[in-house]
Each structure stands twice: as C-alpha cells, then as structure tokens.
PQR file with spaces between the fields and no chain letter, atoms N, CA, C, O and H, PARSE charges and radii, in Angstrom:
ATOM       1  N    MET     1      45.806   35.842   75.027 -0.4000 1.5000
ATOM       2  CA   MET     1      46.032   37.135   75.379 -0.0000 2.0000
ATOM       3  C    MET     1      46.714   37.447   76.729  0.5500 1.7000
ATOM       4  O    MET     1      45.939   37.311   77.675 -0.5500 1.4000
ATOM       5  N    THR     2      47.974   37.834   77.064 -0.4000 1.5000
ATOM       6  CA   THR     2      48.237   38.006   78.471 -0.0000 2.0000
ATOM       7  C    THR     2      47.747   39.204   78.814  0.5500 1.7000
ATOM       8  O    THR     2      47.440   39.940   77.875 -0.5500 1.4000
ATOM       9  H    THR     2      48.604   37.945   76.295  0.4000 1.0000
ATOM      10  N    THR     3      47.551   39.697   80.174 -0.4000 1.5000
ATOM      11  CA   THR     3      46.970   40.773   80.886 -0.0000 2.0000
ATOM      12  C    THR     3      47.592   42.452   80.200  0.5500 1.7000
ATOM      13  O    THR     3      47.102   43.499   79.779 -0.5500 1.4000
ATOM      14  H    THR     3      47.800   39.100   80.937  0.4000 1.0000
ATOM      15  N    ASP     4      48.567   42.020   80.368 -0.4000 1.5000
ATOM      16  CA   ASP     4      49.437   42.951   79.703 -0.0000 2.0000
ATOM      17  C    ASP     4      48.953   43.551   78.369  0.5500 1.7000
ATOM      18  O    ASP     4      48.519   44.701   78.312 -0.5500 1.4000
ATOM      19  H    ASP     4      48.965   41.169   80.710  0.4000 1.0000
ATOM      20  N    LEU     5      49.018   42.947   77.572 -0.4000 1.5000
ATOM      21  CA   LEU     5      48.963   43.114   76.251 -0.0000 2.0000
ATOM      22  C    LEU     5      47.389   43.499   76.158  0.5500 1.7000
ATOM      23  O    LEU     5      46.935   44.255   75.299 -0.5500 1.4000
ATOM      24  H    LEU     5      49.371   42.012   77.619  0.4000 1.0000
ATOM      25  N    GLU     6      46.706   42.933   77.065 -0.4000 1.5000
ATOM      26  CA   GLU     6      45.068   43.113   77.084 -0.0000 2.0000
ATOM      27  C    GLU     6      44.964   45.032   77.390  0.5500 1.7000
ATOM      28  O    GLU     6      44.216   45.820   76.810 -0.5500 1.4000
ATOM      29  H    GLU     6      47.074   42.319   77.762  0.4000 1.0000
ATOM      30  N    SER     7      46.054   45.355   78.548 -0.4000 1.5000
ATOM      31  CA   SER     7      45.630   46.751   78.574 -0.0000 2.0000
ATOM      32  C    SER     7      46.617   47.445   78.118  0.5500 1.7000
ATOM      33  O    SER     7      46.386   48.641   78.297 -0.5500 1.4000
ATOM      34  H    SER     7      46.661   44.715   79.019  0.4000 1.0000
ATOM      35  N    LEU     8      47.608   47.262   77.614 -0.4000 1.5000
ATOM      36  CA   LEU     8      47.764   47.727   76.041 -0.0000 2.0000
ATOM      37  C    LEU     8      46.857   48.273   74.908  0.5500 1.7000
ATOM      38  O    LEU     8      46.847   49.460   74.580 -0.5500 1.4000
ATOM      39  H    LEU     8      47.797   46.291   77.468  0.4000 1.0000
ATOM      40  N    ILE     9      46.168   47.397   74.391 -0.4000 1.5000
ATOM      41  CA   ILE     9      45.600   47.231   73.732 -0.0000 2.0000
ATOM      42  C    ILE     9      44.094   48.082   73.930  0.5500 1.7000
ATOM      43  O    ILE     9      43.685   48.976   73.189 -0.5500 1.4000
ATOM      44  H    ILE     9      46.177   46.434   74.657  0.4000 1.0000
ATOM      45  N    ALA    10      43.445   47.561   75.085 -0.4000 1.5000
ATOM      46  CA   ALA    10      42.600   48.786   75.563 -0.0000 2.0000
ATOM      47  C    ALA    10      43.061   50.382   75.747  0.5500 1.7000
ATOM      48  O    ALA    10      42.252   51.241   75.394 -0.5500 1.4000
ATOM      49  H    ALA    10      43.778   46.835   75.688  0.4000 1.0000
ATOM      50  N    ALA    11      44.408   50.806   76.321 -0.4000 1.5000
ATOM      51  CA   ALA    11      44.386   51.919   76.298 -0.0000 2.0000
ATOM      52  C    ALA    11      44.933   52.424   74.712  0.5500 1.7000
ATOM      53  O    ALA    11      44.992   53.635   74.500 -0.5500 1.4000
ATOM      54  H    ALA    11      45.065   50.109   76.607  0.4000 1.0000
ATOM      55  N    ALA    12      45.194   51.776   73.984 -0.4000 1.5000
ATOM      56  CA   ALA    12      45.219   52.241   72.783 -0.0000 2.0000
ATOM      57  C    ALA    12      44.187   52.687   72.273  0.5500 1.7000
ATOM      58  O    ALA    12      44.153   53.607   71.456 -0.5500 1.4000
ATOM      59  H    ALA    12      45.147   50.792   74.156  0.4000 1.0000
ATOM      60  N    ARG    13      43.053   51.953   72.794 -0.4000 1.5000
ATOM      61  CA   ARG    13      41.480   52.196   71.545 -0.0000 2.0000
ATOM      62  C    ARG    13      41.420   53.793   72.001  0.5500 1.7000
ATOM      63  O    ARG    13      40.943   54.462   71.084 -0.5500 1.4000
ATOM      64  H    ARG    13      43.080   51.206   73.457  0.4000 1.0000
ATOM      65  N    PHE    14      41.736   54.505   73.041 -0.4000 1.5000
ATOM      66  CA   PHE    14      41.353   55.934   73.573 -0.0000 2.0000
ATOM      67  C    PHE    14      42.321   57.096   73.278  0.5500 1.7000
ATOM      68  O    PHE    14      42.152   58.312   73.368 -0.5500 1.4000
ATOM      69  H    PHE    14      42.124   53.962   73.785  0.4000 1.0000
ATOM      70  N    GLN    15      43.696   56.150   72.791 -0.4000 1.5000
ATOM      71  CA   GLN    15      44.746   56.983   72.318 -0.0000 2.0000
ATOM      72  C    GLN    15      44.217   58.774   71.674  0.5500 1.7000
ATOM      73  O    GLN    15      43.092   58.877   71.183 -0.5500 1.4000
ATOM      74  H    GLN    15      43.834   55.162   72.718  0.4000 1.0000
ATOM      75  N    GLU    16      44.688   59.419   71.717 -0.4000 1.5000
ATOM      76  CA   GLU    16      44.202   60.989   70.670 -0.0000 2.0000
ATOM      77  C    GLU    16      45.711   61.459   69.985  0.5500 1.7000
ATOM      78  O    GLU    16      46.651   61.731   70.732 -0.5500 1.4000
ATOM      79  H    GLU    16      45.601   59.335   72.115  0.4000 1.0000
ATOM      80  N    PHE    17      45.803   61.504   68.979 -0.4000 1.5000
ATOM      81  CA   PHE    17      46.935   61.762   68.167 -0.0000 2.0000
ATOM      82  C    PHE    17      46.615   63.288   68.158  0.5500 1.7000
ATOM      83  O    PHE    17      45.559   63.917   68.231 -0.5500 1.4000
ATOM      84  H    PHE    17      45.040   61.283   68.372  0.4000 1.0000
ATOM      85  N    SER    18      48.000   63.667   68.033 -0.4000 1.5000
ATOM      86  CA   SER    18      47.995   65.457   67.457 -0.0000 2.0000
ATOM      87  C    SER    18      47.640   65.078   65.820  0.5500 1.7000
ATOM      88  O    SER    18      47.615   64.020   65.192 -0.5500 1.4000
ATOM      89  H    SER    18      48.857   63.157   67.974  0.4000 1.0000
ATOM      90  N    ALA    19      47.320   66.830   65.391 -0.4000 1.5000
ATOM      91  CA   ALA    19      47.562   66.636   64.043 -0.0000 2.0000
ATOM      92  C    ALA    19      48.370   66.423   63.042  0.5500 1.7000
ATOM      93  O    ALA    19      48.058   66.174   61.877 -0.5500 1.4000
ATOM      94  H    ALA    19      47.340   67.689   65.902  0.4000 1.0000
ATOM      95  N    SER    20      49.947   66.574   63.733 -0.4000 1.5000
ATOM      96  CA   SER    20      51.140   66.366   63.286 -0.0000 2.0000
ATOM      97  C    SER    20      51.260   64.349   62.960  0.5500 1.7000
ATOM      98  O    SER    20      51.695   63.698   62.010 -0.5500 1.4000
ATOM      99  H    SER    20      50.201   66.777   64.679  0.4000 1.0000
ATOM     100  N    GLU    21      50.553   63.911   64.450 -0.4000 1.5000
ATOM     101  CA   GLU    21      50.411   62.354   64.054 -0.0000 2.0000
ATOM     102  C    GLU    21      49.728   61.826   63.018  0.5500 1.7000
ATOM     103  O    GLU    21      49.946   60.866   62.278 -0.5500 1.4000
ATOM     104  H    GLU    21      50.199   64.440   65.222  0.4000 1.0000
ATOM     105  N    ARG    22      48.661   62.809   63.114 -0.4000 1.5000
ATOM     106  CA   ARG    22      47.444   61.915   61.881 -0.0000 2.0000
ATOM     107  C    ARG    22      47.972   62.120   60.520  0.5500 1.7000
ATOM     108  O    ARG    22      47.991   61.377   59.539 -0.5500 1.4000
ATOM     109  H    ARG    22      48.484   63.588   63.714  0.4000 1.0000
ATOM     110  N    GLU    23      48.443   63.458   60.736 -0.4000 1.5000
ATOM     111  CA   GLU    23      49.074   63.557   59.171 -0.0000 2.0000
ATOM     112  C    GLU    23      50.482   62.698   58.826  0.5500 1.7000
ATOM     113  O    GLU    23      50.993   62.513   57.721 -0.5500 1.4000
ATOM     114  H    GLU    23      48.427   64.061   61.533  0.4000 1.0000
ATOM     115  N    ALA    24      50.797   62.376   59.755 -0.4000 1.5000
ATOM     116  CA   ALA    24      52.298   61.491   59.609 -0.0000 2.0000
ATOM     117  C    ALA    24      51.651   59.935   59.365  0.5500 1.7000
ATOM     118  O    ALA    24      52.242   59.183   58.591 -0.5500 1.4000
ATOM     119  H    ALA    24      50.381   62.527   60.652  0.4000 1.0000
ATOM     120  N    GLN    25      50.344   59.457   60.097 -0.4000 1.5000
ATOM     121  CA   GLN    25      49.390   58.230   59.993 -0.0000 2.0000
ATOM     122  C    GLN    25      48.819   58.450   58.180  0.5500 1.7000
ATOM     123  O    GLN    25      49.000   57.591   57.317 -0.5500 1.4000
ATOM     124  H    GLN    25      49.865   60.068   60.726  0.4000 1.0000
ATOM     125  N    ARG    26      48.195   59.661   57.966 -0.4000 1.5000
ATOM     126  CA   ARG    26      47.784   59.894   56.910 -0.0000 2.0000
ATOM     127  C    ARG    26      48.916   59.048   55.512  0.5500 1.7000
ATOM     128  O    ARG    26      48.663   58.106   54.760 -0.5500 1.4000
ATOM     129  H    ARG    26      48.047   60.358   58.667  0.4000 1.0000
ATOM     130  N    ARG    27      50.142   59.897   55.658 -0.4000 1.5000
ATOM     131  CA   ARG    27      50.734   60.027   54.359 -0.0000 2.0000
ATOM     132  C    ARG    27      51.361   58.209   54.730  0.5500 1.7000
ATOM     133  O    ARG    27      50.827   57.343   54.037 -0.5500 1.4000
ATOM     134  H    ARG    27      50.347   60.662   56.268  0.4000 1.0000
ATOM     135  N    SER    28      51.979   57.933   55.331 -0.4000 1.5000
ATOM     136  CA   SER    28      52.285   56.679   55.484 -0.0000 2.0000
ATOM     137  C    SER    28      51.120   55.698   54.958  0.5500 1.7000
ATOM     138  O    SER    28      51.429   54.892   54.080 -0.5500 1.4000
ATOM     139  H    SER    28      52.413   58.636   55.894  0.4000 1.0000
ATOM     140  N    PHE    29      49.966   55.716   55.382 -0.4000 1.5000
ATOM     141  CA   PHE    29      48.920   55.021   54.828 -0.0000 2.0000
ATOM     142  C    PHE    29      48.625   54.855   52.946  0.5500 1.7000
ATOM     143  O    PHE    29      48.214   53.895   52.295 -0.5500 1.4000
ATOM     144  H    PHE    29      49.715   56.371   56.095  0.4000 1.0000
ATOM     145  N    ALA    30      49.139   56.550   52.432 -0.4000 1.5000
ATOM     146  CA   ALA    30      48.985   56.350   51.356 -0.0000 2.0000
ATOM     147  C    ALA    30      50.555   55.767   50.620  0.5500 1.7000
ATOM     148  O    ALA    30      50.538   54.913   49.734 -0.5500 1.4000
ATOM     149  H    ALA    30      49.473   57.330   52.961  0.4000 1.0000
ATOM     150  N    TYR    31      51.435   56.178   50.974 -0.4000 1.5000
ATOM     151  CA   TYR    31      52.381   55.395   50.797 -0.0000 2.0000
ATOM     152  C    TYR    31      52.283   54.102   50.230  0.5500 1.7000
ATOM     153  O    TYR    31      52.339   53.694   49.070 -0.5500 1.4000
ATOM     154  H    TYR    31      51.449   56.872   51.694  0.4000 1.0000
ATOM     155  N    GLY    32      52.045   53.287   51.867 -0.4000 1.5000
ATOM     156  CA   GLY    32      51.469   51.768   51.673 -0.0000 2.0000
ATOM     157  C    GLY    32      51.027   51.545   51.017  0.5500 1.7000
ATOM     158  O    GLY    32      51.627   50.705   50.346 -0.5500 1.4000
ATOM     159  H    GLY    32      51.999   53.618   52.810  0.4000 1.0000
ATOM     160  N    ASN    33      49.449   51.994   50.379 -0.4000 1.5000
ATOM     161  CA   ASN    33      48.909   51.589   49.590 -0.0000 2.0000
ATOM     162  C    ASN    33      49.325   51.988   48.034  0.5500 1.7000
ATOM     163  O    ASN    33      49.031   51.391   46.999 -0.5500 1.4000
ATOM     164  H    ASN    33      48.961   52.676   50.923  0.4000 1.0000
ATOM     165  N    THR    34      49.887   52.855   48.163 -0.4000 1.5000
ATOM     166  CA   THR    34      49.761   53.456   46.604 -0.0000 2.0000
ATOM     167  C    THR    34      51.439   52.555   45.792  0.5500 1.7000
ATOM     168  O    THR    34      51.649   52.373   44.593 -0.5500 1.4000
ATOM     169  H    THR    34      50.126   53.340   49.004  0.4000 1.0000
ATOM     170  N    HIS    35      52.428   52.137   47.087 -0.4000 1.5000
ATOM     171  CA   HIS    35      53.397   51.470   46.440 -0.0000 2.0000
ATOM     172  C    HIS    35      53.549   49.864   46.055  0.5500 1.7000
ATOM     173  O    HIS    35      54.395   49.250   45.405 -0.5500 1.4000
ATOM     174  H    HIS    35      52.257   52.285   48.061  0.4000 1.0000
ATOM     175  N    ILE    36      52.273   49.441   46.794 -0.4000 1.5000
ATOM     176  CA   ILE    36      51.862   47.837   46.368 -0.0000 2.0000
ATOM     177  C    ILE    36      51.617   47.858   44.875  0.5500 1.7000
ATOM     178  O    ILE    36      52.004   46.846   44.291 -0.5500 1.4000
ATOM     179  H    ILE    36      51.586   49.940   47.322  0.4000 1.0000
ATOM     180  N    GLU    37      50.946   48.983   43.990 -0.4000 1.5000
ATOM     181  CA   GLU    37      50.792   49.037   42.934 -0.0000 2.0000
ATOM     182  C    GLU    37      51.753   49.444   41.960  0.5500 1.7000
ATOM     183  O    GLU    37      51.928   48.941   40.850 -0.5500 1.4000
ATOM     184  H    GLU    37      50.632   49.806   44.464  0.4000 1.0000
ATOM     185  N    ASN    38      52.407   50.479   42.522 -0.4000 1.5000
ATOM     186  CA   ASN    38      53.351   51.140   41.611 -0.0000 2.0000
ATOM     187  C    ASN    38      54.735   50.909   42.734  0.5500 1.7000
ATOM     188  O    ASN    38      54.646   51.260   43.911 -0.5500 1.4000
ATOM     189  H    ASN    38      52.264   50.887   43.424  0.4000 1.0000
ATOM     190  N    SER    39      55.774   50.381   42.258 -0.4000 1.5000
ATOM     191  CA   SER    39      57.177   50.288   43.087 -0.0000 2.0000
ATOM     192  C    SER    39      57.621   51.719   42.540  0.5500 1.7000
ATOM     193  O    SER    39      58.613   52.092   43.166 -0.5500 1.4000
ATOM     194  H    SER    39      55.846   50.097   41.302  0.4000 1.0000
ATOM     195  N    ARG    40      57.256   52.546   41.678 -0.4000 1.5000
ATOM     196  CA   ARG    40      57.958   53.794   41.535 -0.0000 2.0000
ATOM     197  C    ARG    40      57.545   55.027   42.431  0.5500 1.7000
ATOM     198  O    ARG    40      57.991   56.172   42.360 -0.5500 1.4000
ATOM     199  H    ARG    40      56.450   52.243   41.170  0.4000 1.0000
ATOM     200  N    ILE    41      56.412   54.434   43.450 -0.4000 1.5000
ATOM     201  CA   ILE    41      55.598   55.257   44.147 -0.0000 2.0000
ATOM     202  C    ILE    41      57.145   55.834   45.758  0.5500 1.7000
ATOM     203  O    ILE    41      57.870   54.941   46.197 -0.5500 1.4000
ATOM     204  H    ILE    41      56.050   53.503   43.508  0.4000 1.0000
ATOM     205  N    THR    42      57.241   56.819   46.118 -0.4000 1.5000
ATOM     206  CA   THR    42      58.095   57.521   47.195 -0.0000 2.0000
ATOM     207  C    THR    42      57.394   58.046   47.962  0.5500 1.7000
ATOM     208  O    THR    42      56.426   58.776   47.750 -0.5500 1.4000
ATOM     209  H    THR    42      56.652   57.544   45.761  0.4000 1.0000
ATOM     210  N    ARG    43      58.009   57.574   49.270 -0.4000 1.5000
ATOM     211  CA   ARG    43      57.624   58.494   50.070 -0.0000 2.0000
ATOM     212  C    ARG    43      57.870   60.308   50.033  0.5500 1.7000
ATOM     213  O    ARG    43      57.111   61.178   50.461 -0.5500 1.4000
ATOM     214  H    ARG    43      58.795   56.981   49.442  0.4000 1.0000
ATOM     215  N    GLU    44      59.291   60.463   49.316 -0.4000 1.5000
ATOM     216  CA   GLU    44      59.051   61.736   48.984 -0.0000 2.0000
ATOM     217  C    GLU    44      57.775   62.492   47.907  0.5500 1.7000
ATOM     218  O    GLU    44      57.215   63.582   48.019 -0.5500 1.4000
ATOM     219  H    GLU    44      59.908   59.756   48.969  0.4000 1.0000
ATOM     220  N    LEU    45      57.639   61.535   46.990 -0.4000 1.5000
ATOM     221  CA   LEU    45      56.629   61.489   46.231 -0.0000 2.0000
ATOM     222  C    LEU    45      55.369   61.905   47.188  0.5500 1.7000
ATOM     223  O    LEU    45      54.653   62.880   46.958 -0.5500 1.4000
ATOM     224  H    LEU    45      58.094   60.650   46.899  0.4000 1.0000
ATOM     225  N    ILE    46      55.230   61.136   48.149 -0.4000 1.5000
ATOM     226  CA   ILE    46      53.599   61.534   49.066 -0.0000 2.0000
ATOM     227  C    ILE    46      53.710   62.507   49.314  0.5500 1.7000
ATOM     228  O    ILE    46      52.903   63.378   48.988 -0.5500 1.4000
ATOM     229  H    ILE    46      55.811   60.344   48.336  0.4000 1.0000
ATOM     230  N    ASP    47      55.339   62.815   50.358 -0.4000 1.5000
ATOM     231  CA   ASP    47      55.273   64.036   50.849 -0.0000 2.0000
ATOM     232  C    ASP    47      55.206   65.330   50.064  0.5500 1.7000
ATOM     233  O    ASP    47      54.561   66.246   50.576 -0.5500 1.4000
ATOM     234  H    ASP    47      55.995   62.108   50.623  0.4000 1.0000
ATOM     235  N    HIS    48      55.613   65.471   49.240 -0.4000 1.5000
ATOM     236  CA   HIS    48      55.267   66.656   47.895 -0.0000 2.0000
ATOM     237  C    HIS    48      54.398   66.631   47.489  0.5500 1.7000
ATOM     238  O    HIS    48      54.237   67.680   46.864 -0.5500 1.4000
ATOM     239  H    HIS    48      56.137   64.727   48.824  0.4000 1.0000
ATOM     240  N    GLN    49      53.014   65.579   47.370 -0.4000 1.5000
ATOM     241  CA   GLN    49      52.060   66.087   46.673 -0.0000 2.0000
ATOM     242  C    GLN    49      51.194   66.421   48.041  0.5500 1.7000
ATOM     243  O    GLN    49      50.291   67.246   47.902 -0.5500 1.4000
ATOM     244  H    GLN    49      53.144   64.727   47.878  0.4000 1.0000
ATOM     245  N    ALA    50      51.382   65.884   49.264 -0.4000 1.5000
ATOM     246  CA   ALA    50      51.001   66.514   50.339 -0.0000 2.0000
ATOM     247  C    ALA    50      50.733   67.672   50.835  0.5500 1.7000
ATOM     248  O    ALA    50      49.747   68.230   51.316 -0.5500 1.4000
ATOM     249  H    ALA    50      52.115   65.213   49.377  0.4000 1.0000
ATOM     250  N    GLU    51      52.133   67.995   50.555 -0.4000 1.5000
ATOM     251  CA   GLU    51      52.378   69.521   50.891 -0.0000 2.0000
ATOM     252  C    GLU    51      51.462   70.385   50.141  0.5500 1.7000
ATOM     253  O    GLU    51      50.756   71.247   50.665 -0.5500 1.4000
ATOM     254  H    GLU    51      52.934   67.542   50.164  0.4000 1.0000
ATOM     255  N    LEU    52      51.531   69.946   48.101 -0.4000 1.5000
ATOM     256  CA   LEU    52      50.662   70.790   47.451 -0.0000 2.0000
ATOM     257  C    LEU    52      49.218   70.944   47.818  0.5500 1.7000
ATOM     258  O    LEU    52      48.649   72.035   47.797 -0.5500 1.4000
ATOM     259  H    LEU    52      52.104   69.246   47.675  0.4000 1.0000
ATOM     260  N    LEU    53      48.315   69.171   48.346 -0.4000 1.5000
ATOM     261  CA   LEU    53      47.220   69.484   48.848 -0.0000 2.0000
ATOM     262  C    LEU    53      46.711   70.464   50.128  0.5500 1.7000
ATOM     263  O    LEU    53      45.616   70.926   50.449 -0.5500 1.4000
ATOM     264  H    LEU    53      48.777   68.284   48.363  0.4000 1.0000
ATOM     265  N    ARG    54      47.891   70.531   50.616 -0.4000 1.5000
ATOM     266  CA   ARG    54      47.766   71.571   51.602 -0.0000 2.0000
ATOM     267  C    ARG    54      47.914   72.814   51.519  0.5500 1.7000
ATOM     268  O    ARG    54      47.295   73.577   52.259 -0.5500 1.4000
ATOM     269  H    ARG    54      48.781   70.156   50.356  0.4000 1.0000
ATOM     270  N    LEU    55      48.978   73.331   50.364 -0.4000 1.5000
ATOM     271  CA   LEU    55      48.691   74.513   49.790 -0.0000 2.0000
ATOM     272  C    LEU    55      47.639   74.831   49.553  0.5500 1.7000
ATOM     273  O    LEU    55      47.124   75.665   50.298 -0.5500 1.4000
ATOM     274  H    LEU    55      49.481   72.710   49.762  0.4000 1.0000
ATOM     275  N    GLU    56      46.757   74.216   48.238 -0.4000 1.5000
ATOM     276  CA   GLU    56      45.591   74.092   47.855 -0.0000 2.0000
ATOM     277  C    GLU    56      44.438   74.212   49.050  0.5500 1.7000
ATOM     278  O    GLU    56      43.489   74.982   48.905 -0.5500 1.4000
ATOM     279  H    GLU    56      47.175   73.539   47.632  0.4000 1.0000
ATOM     280  N    ALA    57      44.515   73.803   49.646 -0.4000 1.5000
ATOM     281  CA   ALA    57      43.245   73.459   50.744 -0.0000 2.0000
ATOM     282  C    ALA    57      43.740   75.509   51.804  0.5500 1.7000
ATOM     283  O    ALA    57      42.949   75.944   52.641 -0.5500 1.4000
ATOM     284  H    ALA    57      45.286   73.177   49.764  0.4000 1.0000
ATOM     285  N    ARG    58      44.471   75.948   51.605 -0.4000 1.5000
ATOM     286  CA   ARG    58      45.020   77.222   52.365 -0.0000 2.0000
ATOM     287  C    ARG    58      43.980   78.243   51.443  0.5500 1.7000
ATOM     288  O    ARG    58      43.058   78.989   51.773 -0.5500 1.4000
ATOM     289  H    ARG    58      45.114   75.595   50.926  0.4000 1.0000
ATOM     290  N    GLU    59      44.666   77.856   49.991 -0.4000 1.5000
ATOM     291  CA   GLU    59      44.274   78.893   48.794 -0.0000 2.0000
ATOM     292  C    GLU    59      42.473   79.123   48.824  0.5500 1.7000
ATOM     293  O    GLU    59      41.900   80.141   48.435 -0.5500 1.4000
ATOM     294  H    GLU    59      45.415   77.250   49.723  0.4000 1.0000
ATOM     295  N    ASP    60      41.816   77.896   49.388 -0.4000 1.5000
ATOM     296  CA   ASP    60      40.511   78.077   49.212 -0.0000 2.0000
ATOM     297  C    ASP    60      39.525   78.572   50.210  0.5500 1.7000
ATOM     298  O    ASP    60      38.339   78.689   49.900 -0.5500 1.4000
ATOM     299  H    ASP    60      42.281   77.069   49.704  0.4000 1.0000
C-alpha cells in the first residue's frame, strides 16, 4: 500500500458525517441489501419508506 493511500485511509477513520450524510448512507445500505434479494426494490421505494419512518418517529 502506498503512503498516500495509507494517509487517506487514516484520515477517513476519523471523518465525522453530518446527519444528512448518515441518512444517505443508511438509505444506500438499505437499498443495496434489499435489492439483492428483490429486484423490484427501487431507491424511490426506500426513500418513501424512510420518510414514513421519519414521520412516525416525530409522532412518538
């Protein structure tokens, strides 16, 4: 591994993400894992369900 690559990896370990970046990563993870099992799952469906969950959490 090159020194430049090692430096980038070390810096990434301590990178903090904003709430919107974490949410985008969560949705991407959900899409990637569900689409493998069911090709009818779309990013739009994941976004829709995530918004429903967000609204439900606000009501509690």
